[in-house]
N, C-alpha and C positions, 0 to 999 in steps of 0.2 A: 504494500500500500504506500503510495507516494506521500511525502511530507508536504503539508501546506506551509511553504517557506514564509510567505508574508505573515501568516498568523503566528508562526513560531517566532519570527523576529520581533513582531509587535509584543508578544508575551515576554520575550527576553528584555526588551526595552522597558516595559512597564515594571517588571520585577526589579530591574536595575534602579529605576527611578524611586521605587518604594524603599529599596535597600539604602539608597543614598540619603533619603530622609531620616532613616533610622541611624545611619552613621553620623549625622549631624549632632546627635545627642549622645553618642558613644563617648566614654571616658578614655583618656590617654592610657590608663592601666588596662582597660578592656582591649584596646587596639594592640597594645604591646603583648598581651597574652597570646594573641593570634600568632605573633612571630615565633614564640617559643613552640607553640603547637605545630606551626608550619615546618620548622626545622626538624622536629621529631617525625612528622609525617613523611617528609622527603627521605629521611634516613630509613624509615620503616618501609617505604615504597620504592626503594632504590632499584630492586630487581625488576619490578613492573615497569618503571620509567625507562630503564635501559633496554628492556625487551621491546617496548614500543618504539624506542629510538632505532633499534637494530632493524625493525621492519621498515621504518622510514628510510634508513640508509640504503637498505637493499633495493627498495623501490627507486631511489634516486640514482643508484648505480645502474640499474636496469634501464633507466631513462637517459643514460649517458651524461649525467651531470658532471661538471668538472671538479677538480680537486678542491678549489677554493669554496665551491658550493657545499661539497661534502663536509669540509672543515667547519663551516658555519652551522651545519645541521647536526654535527656529531656531539654526543654526550658521552661522558665516562664518569667514573667515580670522582676523579679530580675536579671535573667541571661541575658535578653536582655539589661537591663540597664548596666550590666557589659560589654557587647559588646560595647555599646555606650561610656562608660567610657574609654575603651581601645582605641577606635577610637580617642577620644579627646586627650588622652595621646600621641598616635603616631603622631597626628597633631603637638603637641608641640615640637617634636624633630627637630633639625636642619636638613636641607636637606643634606643627605650624598653625593649626586651626585655633582661632581665638587670640592669636598673638596681636598685641596692640602695636601697629606699625608707626603710628604717630598720634599725638594727642595735644590739643591746645584749647585755651579758653578765649572766648570772645568778650568784647567790652560789655555786652548785655548780660553776661553771666553764663551763657551757654558753654558747655564743654563738648567738644567735637573730637571723636576718636575714629581713626581708620583701623579696622580690625580685619585680619585675614579670615577668609571663608573658603570652603571647598568650591571647586568649579561645578561639581554635580556628578554627571555621568560622562565618562570618557570612553570613546570608541577607539580601539587600537587595531589597525590593519597591518599585519606584518607577514613576512615571507618565511625564511628558512631557519631562523635562529630560535629554537624552543626556549632557551634561557630568557628570552624577552618576555615570555609569559609570566615567569616568576618575578622578574624585575618590575614589570608593569603592575602586576597584582599587588605586590608589596608597597610600591611607591604610592599607588592610588589609595590603598587602604590607609596608609599612614597619614596621608593628606586629606582623609575624609571623603574620598571620591569612590563611587562604584565604577567598575570598568567592564566593558564588553570587548572581548578579544575575537578577532577573526584571523585565524592562521592560514597561511598558504597550504595547499594540499600536501606539499612535500614534508612538512613538519607537524601536520595536524595530530597524528597519533601521539607524538612526543609531548606536544604542548597540552593535549587533552589529559594525558597522564599526570603532568605537573599540576594542572588546574584541579584535578580530582583530589590531589593531596592538599592543595590550598583550601579547597571547599570543606574538606573534613576538618581542617584547622579552624576555619570560621565557625563551624558548628560547635566545636569544642570551646571556642571563646564566646559562645552565646551571641554570635553575630549572624545576620542572614547569609546563607551560602551564596545568595544572588549578588553579594557585593562584588564577586569575581566570577564572571561567566565567560564561556567560550562558545562560539557559534559552531554547532555540530554539522557543518556542511562545507563542502568544497566549492559550492556554486559561486560564481562571480556575482550572481544576482544578490547574494547575501551582502557582499561588499557594497554594491550599489544602493541597497536599502539603508545600510548604515550611513553612507555618505549623505543620504537625504534626511537623516536625523531620527529615523524610527518614530515618526509622528511626534516629534518634539522631545523624545526621551534623551537623545544624545546632545551634550552641550559642546563638546570639543572632539575633533578627530585628530589622531596622531598616526601618520604612516611610517612604517619601518621597513625599508626594503630598497630595491633598485630604482633606477631612474624612471622606468615605465610605470611602476606602481605609484610612486610619489607624484609624477606628472598627472596621472589619471585622478588621483585624490584631489590635488590642488585645482584641477580643471572642473571636477564634477561636484565637489563637496558643497553642501548648502548650509554647513555649520562651520565655525572657525577651525583652522588647521594649524597644528604645530608640526613643522617638518622641514626637511631640506631635500632639494632635488638631486644634487650630486655632491660628492666630496672630492673635488679636484684640488688637492692640497699641495702647497708649494714649500720648498725650503730655499731660501736665498743664502748662499755662502759668500759672505762679504770678504773684501780684501784684508780685513782685520781679523778674520777667523783663525782659530787654532785648528790647523788642518787635520791633526790627529783626532781631535774631538769632533770635528765636522764629519769626518769619514765614518766614525762610529755611529753618530746620530743618524746620518743619511741611510746607512745600512739597516739600522733598527727600524727607522721610520717606514721603510719599504718592506723589509723581509721578515720582520717578526710575525706579522699576519698580513698577507697581501690583500685579503678579501674584505677588509673592514673599511669603513668610510674615512677613518683617520689615517689611512696609509698614504704616504706621500706619492704623488704621481709625476711631479716635475721638479727638478733641481736646477736652480739658476745659480750660475757661478760668475763671480766678478772676473772680468778678463785679465786683471792684474795677476791672479793666481791660477788662471785656467790651465796654463801649460804644466804646472806642477801638480795641481789637484785633480784635474779630470782623468789623467792616466791612472792614478790610484783608484779613483771612483770606478772606472771601467773595469779595471782588473778585479776589484773586490766584488762587484756585481756579477761579472762573468764567472768567477769562482763559485758564487752562490747560485749559479744557473738562472740568473735574471737577465732578460733581454734588455739591451741598452740602445736607445735611439737618440742620436746626437744631432745638434744643429750643424750647419755648414762650417762654423768656426772651430768646432770641437771634434768632428768625425775623424779628422786625420790623425788624432793622437793615438788611436788604437784600431787595428783592423777588425776587431771583434764587434765594434759598434756598427749599428745600422743608421741609415739616414732618417731623421725625424721629418715627417710631413707636417703641413699646417694643421691637419686634423689631430695630430698627437697632442698639441698644446691644449686642446679642449676635450681630451678623452680621460674618463675615469676608468683605468684599466682593471682595478680589482684583481690583479694577476701579477706574476713576476715579470713586469715590464716597467721600465723607467725611462722618462725623457729628460735630456740634459741640454741646457742652453747657456751659452756664454753671453753675459750682459755687460755693457760698458760701465755701469755704476749702479748704485742703489736706486736712482731715479728710474732707470730702465727696468730694473727688477720690479719696482712698484707698479709701473705702467703695465708690465706684462701680467702681473697678478690681477690688476683691475680689469684688464681685458678678458682674461681667460678664467679667472677664479670664480668660485661659486659661493663665496662667503662662508665657507666652513672653517678651515684651519690653515694658517700660514705660520712659517717660522723663519727667523733670521739666526744665522750662525755668525757671531761677531763678538769680539772682545772690546769693541769701542762703544762706550756708553752713549755718545751723541748719535752714532749710527743706529744703535738699538732704539733710541727714543724716536728718531725720525721714522723708522720702520713701523713701530707700534702706533704712532700717531697718524700715520698715513694710510694704514691698512684698516679697512672697515669690515673685516670678517668677524664672525661670532667668537672665534678663538684666535689669538695671536700669541706666539711663543718666542722665547729667546733661549737659544742654546740648549734645546731639548727636543726629544722625539715627538713627532706629531701623533704617535700612537698613544700618547697620554690624553688625547682628546676623547675623554670617556668620563661619564658621570661617576663611576666607581673610583677612578684615579683622581677625580676632583674632590673626593671625600663626600660625595652626594649619595653613596650607597647604591650606585647604579643610576640608570637613567631610563626614562620612558622613550627618549629620542633625543636627537640634536636638532635644535631650531635655528634656522639662519635668517628668519624674519627680523623685523626691528620693533615689533610690538610685544609687550608683556614678556613672555619667556624667550630667552636667547641663549644659544649654546646648549650644554647638557641640561635636559629638563628633569629636575629632581623634585623633592617634596615641596620646597618653597615655591617653585615655579608652577606647581599644580594647584595653587590657590589663587583666588581673586581677593577682593576685599569689599567691605561695606562700611558705611559711616554710621556710627552710633552717636546720636545727639542727645545730650542730657540737660534738662533745664529745671526750673522751679516755678513754673507758671508763666513764663515769658510769653507775651503776644507781640506780633509784629505790627508796627504802625502802618 
């Protein structure tokens, strides 16, 4: 018997809205109990979660998914422990709900306070990383929001197994299990209905996945969206860089995990040091089995390099491929980033404070780094206990979206009988 998907989604949305209302009055202790129960549940359900993940991996391999995709999909005991560590860290944060952001008195005696409140119901549409389900569920719960998850078909079994553990933890904490729900369908129609807001149930949509997914969400959503379209991240190696430090950072920024949005895609090298630095760069990347695509000024340094086309500067590889370009100075590097960047993460390698300052003041990406790997562009590494996504817009949340960014605010005005003339 076929499922009535619109009716199912409407029911999920209504349950999430009701759960959100209950969360508004939940105490911090009650929410924190959930985290203890969730960690216990994941440990208890490890075998079931990993078994579901193996089925997903086998199906992905049968569909000829590439290694980067499989890596994003795969779970093991170490990664499950990482999920539990993130849950424990999120638990340790202060409850953002009810936090007084500002307070002031007016001449007429009124006291006005700006107080943090939950957003309500968050819809998360994601692809192949099942750990996102745990991060999103935990961050939303801590910030007083209900969440509806829609996983891509490749990781649906894994994500569903994780959500089963989290829902059992919610029940143990005497909270509605509908605080965290996952859509039990691979249908694209389910995502479309979520983008339309489920008859007013969803307040914010967060896309986590590739360019095509995010583009579709941003194009079709009828509710606000937190997200980024691409992560074309740059490192500019300045003439004042420590070359040993720069080489180490560039290698880590690309090769630690090539398939994440914080992986560097283009390295810009000041022409003053290009003849000494680029050969080291090409050699190191070649040894690591990474394809190097160089501009016309740098391709002659090593015959293992390929020629970079115009398309390379605007490509998010998410694979062991790196593009390298020689630039005249920091101004040309900044111009290149402004032309080809996507507002995600950029880095400068330089020991010169004035050059560092010029770079950070001139680059308007969500994350700007100095002398460190772009792979740190992650909510967990920022001390946010994980992230529900990276936002590259300029309103409200920007960069890693953690518990603080998952709140809005309201004004509470307190008086003693004042009336307005």
